[in-house]
C-alpha positions, 0 to 999 in steps of 0.5 A: 460200754461193751468189753467183749473182745474177738474170741479169734484174737485171743486165740491168735495171742495165745499161739503166739505166746505159745512159741515165743520166748517169755519175755519177748511176750506182750503184757496181754499175752497169757504166757501162764499157759507154757507152764503146767496147771496149778503151778507156782509159776503159772499163777505167777504170770497170771498175777505179772499181767492182772497187776501190773500198771498197764491195767491200772489197779483193775477199778470198775468202768475203767480202762482197767476194766477192760483190760481185766475182763479181756484177759480172762475172757480169752483165758477161760476160752484158751482153758476149754471153758465154755460162756457161762452167761445165757443172754435173753435172745438165747446167745451165749456170753461169757458177761453177766452185765452188773448195772451199778450206780458210780457216786463221784465227789467233784470236790473235797468237802469238810465237816464241820463240828460245833459246840458252845466252844465254837465250830471246828472243821475237818480234813477229807481224807486226813480226818475223816471219810465221806460218800453219799449213795444217794442219787442226789448231786448235792447233799447239804446237812447243816447243824444234825446234833451227833447222837453217839448210838453205840455198835449201831445194832438192831438185832431183835432176835437178840434182844438187843437194839442200841436205837431204842428211844430215839428218833434219827431223823435229822441228826447224825449217829455216831458208831463203834466199829465191831461188835459189843463183844470184840473187846471183853471176849464175852459172848452177849449174843454176838459170837465173843471175839468173832465178829458178826455181820452186825459188826460190819460197817456195811450193816451198820450203814445200812441200819443207819438208813434204816433208822432214818438218820441224817449221817452215819460216821463210825469211829476208826479204831485200828484193832476192831476195824482189823485195819489201819486208818490209810486203808480208809483214806485209800478209798477217799477221791474215787467213784463210790458204787451201789447196786441200782436202788429204785428209791435213789438211795433215799433209804441210805443215810444223807452220808456215810463216813468214817472220823479218825480216832483222833477226831473222834477223841477230841469230839467226845471230850468237846461233848464233856463225855467219856469215850471209855466209860461209853464204850463199856455202856454200849458193850452191855444189854439195854444201852441208850443212845447219848446225845453228844450235844454237838451239830455236824455239817457238811455239804456233798457236791457229787456226779453221778451215773448209771455204769454198766460193770461185768460179772465174768463166767465161764463154766465147764458143762456135766456130763450127766447132771449139768444143771447141777453146779459147783461155783467157784468164785473170786473177784477180780477188781481193785482200787484203780487210782489211790492216794500216792505214796512215794509217787506211786499212784496205782493200788495193783492189787497183786494179793487182792485180788489177783492171785484169786483170779490167777487162781480161778484160771488155773483151776479151769484147766485142771479141770479141762486137763483131768476130763469133763466132770459129771456135774458143772463146774462154773468160774466166776470172776466177779466185779465190785467185790471192793466197793461192798460185795456188789457184783455178788450182791447183784447175782444174788438178785439175779442168780444165773443158776438155781440156788437149789441146783447149787452144790456148793461154792468155793471163794478165793480172796488172796492165794497164799504168796508166803511160801508152803504152810503146814496148815489152811485155815477156814474162814467161818470155821464151823459153819458146814460141811465143806470143812470136812470135805476140806480136811480130807483133801489137806489130810491128804497132803499131810497138812491140817485144817485150822480156824480162823485165826483173827476172827475178831476181823469178820473176815467171813462177812467181807467177801463175795461168797457171804452173798451166795451164803446168804442164797443158802448155797454152803461156802467155803473160804479158806485163808493162808496157814500161819504155821509155815514149814519155814519159820513156823507159827511166828513167821507166818503171823509176822508176815500176814501182820506186817502185809495188813499194815504195810500193803494192804489196799496200797500201792505197795501190793504188787509182784515182788521177786519175795513172793513165794506160791508153793503154798498158794499151789497146795492150798489150790490142789486142795480146793480142787479135790474138794470141787472135783469130789462134789463134782465127781459125785452125788454129795450135797454138804449142809450147813450145820444146825447152827449156821444162820444161813441154814434155813435159807437152804433148807427152804431153796431144796424144799 
């Protein structure tokens, strides 16, 4: 379906908004334009609309998507941007069509694990989560042997293969989350406590599919996963999205999913295996997979259909080098309706990531207000991030602008809503010269740049900038600092931990009176300074020599 709305209607709405009382304005009016760019008030007003119940959590393929896209289009137009997508017929559009496949379970499945002591059934959502990337209406796996494959990593360049010596066809892989280095902190090739891409659940499922596994189950542990079971549970029952694959998902495992730590411990006891001892073995090079002498069964009945969602792209063309681009990104989507908490079943996604979209819009306004740049500045609101960075993945496969001509990308996934800080954190600190550009901008504010305070959570591999980095484009991804002007590091860490435990991917991620966007405003001013310096200059920031993304950049620039 086409979610585009007439720009004239948007202009009328904006004009009405600018002359009417704020409280009387309809929810979809862009009331933030009453405020100066990059102001706390403007950011709050965008979030108020985007994270309202009217937008129903902004899930792709829903009415919430239509409302969100319409709002972003009108905000881009009012900010003075031009549509950033050139269609095959030469016309311009705000929207990059992103065809995906949505698979929805038509009934709650049951996971059965059987052994010499009989069969035990486990309950969907509360004890396990499961889905399939295959486009088969029924995936029926019966009595497939369970095999513990450690961290499920096959990294030839590190001499590491958890699947060595085992044929996974017809078997279910049982996998640990994060990297082998996580608990010990010793760097055995995986960055010590810092999670690598091998530690991400997305990689583990992909590798299990490459190994031919019938199924793949990750054992949930809160610390190495970096979020509680409730985050897994919040996605159960909703559509699972994927890119359109030529093989219709045949290269993926028959099913993918998680089990709670309690179910895992029971399963290892039934297998007469010591979970902690096996985990310790899996952390050392030379680990070999262990057959568990248990069989798993599950039947998934799924309705799958291809749907089109959209990346929303606006551009401020450069005056002298319009083919060279600085890109700002933020994902507009969230989870939509989710398991209810106290009767509330809308995961509004206020911090994650209505704040990022508000930052995107306000940065566009700031660039326009301060005059046309020499290079083009592009603003991308990306889709389906919560489904596995799919909007960014589609862009990586179908870039609108040549990667070799893209100077840098700056990603925003959660803007500081706790208040001002002495610092700002860089996810993936040390990867590129973008760190130096940010440091200069932050020092001018009397603040400092700090490395990621929780590298073990793998945030660098959990947001859209990852796929821009894989194209070789130097990326900058920041996070709110923890050293707060009021309360210091102790308060900053406490507030961050409380958000993850109580609000992340839950209906309670909503705008409240406690929000303080003064720190977010300061962070955005720094991100603007970095982008403006690149947009008006001739610099081409580089990856560090040790970065895994440097080779892709060198190849594209050659």
